[in-house]
N, C-alpha and C positions, 0 to 999 in steps of 0.2 A: 483719626477717629477710632475709638475702640470698637471692635467687632463684637457682636453678640456671642455669648458662650452657648454651648450645647444646651437646649431646653431641658429642664428637669421636672420631675413629678414631685409634688409635695402634698402629702396627705395629713390633714389635721383632724384629729379625732378626740372625742370627748372620753376622758379616762374613767372607766368603770362607772359610767354615768347612771345607768338604770339602778345599779346597786345602791349608789349614793342616794338617789331620789327615794328608793324604797326605804332606806334607813330612816329618813326624816318623816316619811309618811307613817312608818311603823312606830316612830318615837322610841326606837329600840336603843337603849343606852350602850349595849355592847357594839352594835354596828356604828353608832355615832362616835364612840371613842376611837375606833379604828380610823375613821375619816379625819377627825380633828387632831389625832396624834400622828397623822401621816404615815400609818403603818401599811404594810402590804395586806390588802384585803383577802387575797387568796390564801396567804399563809395564815392569816388570822382565823379564817374559816376552817382551814385544816386543823388548826390547834383546838378550835371549839369541838370538833368532831372526834379527834384522837386523844386530846389531852396532852399532847407533846408541845414543846416550846416552839415559837415561831422561828427562832434562830435555827433550830435543828431541821425544821421543815424547809427552810430556805437552803440550807446546806445540802439536804437530800435532793432538792430540786436541781441544783447545779450538777450533781452527780448523775441524776437519772434523765433530766431533760424530758422528752416525750416518750420514754421507754414504756412499752406495754407488755413485754414478755415477763411473766410471773417469775421465772427462774432467775433471769438477769436482775430483776428488782430485788429478789430475796438475797442474792449474792452481794449486791451493793449495800443493802442494809446490814448484812452480817459483817461486812468489812468495817463498818463504823463502830463495831463493838456492841455493847449492851444498851446503847442509847434508846432503842425502840422497844425494849422489853416492857416498859410501863405503859404502853399505849392501850387505850380503851378499845381501839379498833385500827387496823391497817388495811388500806386497799391493796389488793393483790395485783391489779393490772395497770396501775398508774402511780405516780408519785403522790404524796399527800397534798402538795400544792396544787397539782393538776386536779385532784379531787375537789379541792376547795374552789378552784376556778370553775369547774363544771357545775358545782353546786350553786355558786354565786350567780351563774348565768341562767340557771334553770329553776331553782326551787322557790324563788320568791313568788311565783305565780301558781303555786299549788300543784306542781307536777307530781304525779304518783311515782311510787317506787318501781312499779312495773314499767312505766315509760322511761324513767331514768335508766333502768337496767337495759332496755332495748336500745336507746339512743347512744349509750356509752359503752355498750358491750360488757357490762359488769354482771356478775351473778346476782340474782334477785335478792338472796339473803344479804349480800353486801349493800345493795341499793337500799334496802329497808333500813339498815343501820345508818347509812349516810343521810337519808331523809329525816329519820328520827333525831339523829345528832344535830343536824342543821337547825331544825325548829326548836330543839331544846336549847341550843346556844343562842338563838335569836327569837325569843318568844313573841316579840312585838309584831312579827310578820303576820302570824295568824290571829293573835289576840287583839291587835290594834288596827293594822293595815287592812287585812281581809274583812274583819268585823265591821270596820268603818265603811268600807265599800258596800257591803250588803245592806247596812243601815240606810245609806244614801239611795241605793237602788229601790228600797222599800218606800221611799218618799215619792219619787217621780221617775225612777229608772233612768236618771240623767246624771252624768258626771261632767264636771268642768275642770280643765286643767289650769294651771297658774297663768296661762296666756289668754284665758277666756274661751278656749276651744271646747265646745259642748258636743257630747255624743249621747244619744238615747239608746238604751239597750233593750231590745224587744226579743221575744221568744219565750220558750218554756222556762219556768222558774226552777232551774237546776244547775248543777255544778258547772256545766259547759258555759252557761251564761255568766256565771260568777267569774270563771277563769278569764273570759274575754274582758270583763270589767277590770279585773286585777291588772291586766296588761296595760289598760289605756293610759292611766296617769303617767307612769314612768316612761312608757314608749313614745307617747305623743309629746311629752315634754322634751325628750332627747331629740326627736325629729324637728320640733319647732326651734330648738336652739341651733341645730345644724342649718336649718333653713334661714335663720337670721343671718348667719355668716355667708351663706350662698347668695342670698338676696342683696346683701350689702355689696359683695364684690361684683355682682352683675350690674347693679344700679349705678355704682360709683366707679365702675371699670377699674376698681381696686388699685388705683395709681397707675393710670395710663397704660394698662395692658401688661404691666410687669407680672401680675399674678392673675391668671385666667381660670375660673372655675370650669371643671370638666364634668363632675358628677357628684351626687350626694348618695351615700350608701349607709343607711341606718344611723350610725353614730359618728360618721366622718364625712369630710368634704375633700375631694381630690382636685388639686389645682395644677396647672401647667405654669411653671416659672420661666420667664425669659429675662436675662440680665447681662450687663456688661461686667459688673463686679458683684460678688455675693452680698455685699452690704445693701444693695438695691432691694433685695427681697425682705429685709428685716422689717421695715415698717408695714408693708402690705400684709405680711404674715401676722404681725402683732395686732393689726386692725381687725383681721379676720377672727383671730382668737378672742379679742375683746367682744365682738358681736356674737360669738358663739357661747359666751359665758356671762350672760346677764345675771343679776340677782334674782333668785327664785324664792317664792314664799309659799310654803305649805304649813297650814296650822300655825304654831308659834315659832316656826323656824324660817329664817332667811339665810340663804347660803348660795355659794357659786360652785359650779362644776369646774373641773380642771381639764386642760387640754394637753395633749402630747402630739408630737409630729414625727413623720418619717420622710426621707428623701431618697430618690433614686432615678435611674433612667428607665426602669421598667416597673410596672405596678405589681405589688404583691409583697407579702411579708418577707419572703426569702430573697427579694431583690432590693429591698430598701434599708437604709441605715437610720438610726435614730437622729433626729434633728433637735438640738437643744433649744429651748425657748427661754432659758433664764437669763441669758446675756448675749448681746450682739457679738461679742468676741468669740464665744464658743459656737454661736450660730454660724458665723463666717468660717471658722476653722473647720467645721464639719463639712461645709460645702466644698471648701478647698481640698479637703481629704478625699471627697468623692471624686472630684475632678482628677486628682493625682492618681487614684487607683484606676480610673477609667483609662488614663493615658498610658499605663504600664502594659 
């Protein structure tokens, strides 16, 4: 009889999910084209703000990573030649892609330049340019998404997400109320998608205990995988992904979110490796590589 392998942690998360939902709520053609053309959303946003090409932004990201030292960043950019000279704006304390990522995570919900500066430790003058550039590149966020939320609040102060979850927003009629309302549709939709995967695995024991849910964190579900051979994990993971990515409908758009996965023996970004979901062969190979590295 085969013995069980060392248990592994598998984290399945929804890829850039809130940003995708906001794109369709905003009916913003620039955002939707990024999604439907399968482009890097963070590089695309960096391009909208700086005017530089997405390819150059991705190249810079590989060179800089998470570097925050302004002098080191300037040296790297200088080493590439004159490629950055035509930029409308360049962040001094992060790569352009990192700036795009932080913008995508924060600015859909009307974060101010002051708060962006404080949370990301950027000069206020730069933060103002980032916020201005973001909304200029994606005008549907304020013009359609935010405006539509406020119109609905004027009717009955109630919002309903695509799963039928309703929330009534009470309190003073001011920006803080509006910001909470802007959060609701994207964030509740992501949570409900994750909960679908979590509930499925709990109720159906996800294939005889091979994949056991451990926790749900915002846009991801963490599982403990037990197996004799890596292929035993393929179907349970695929079933969880399927339940986390139902068809969603907002306005005229019906769409699905995408999942990505990581695997490791310890939980955390620095301790886990990408787990391919495109084919069983690459999926199994990744797990075997993890086992091999652990045995060395």
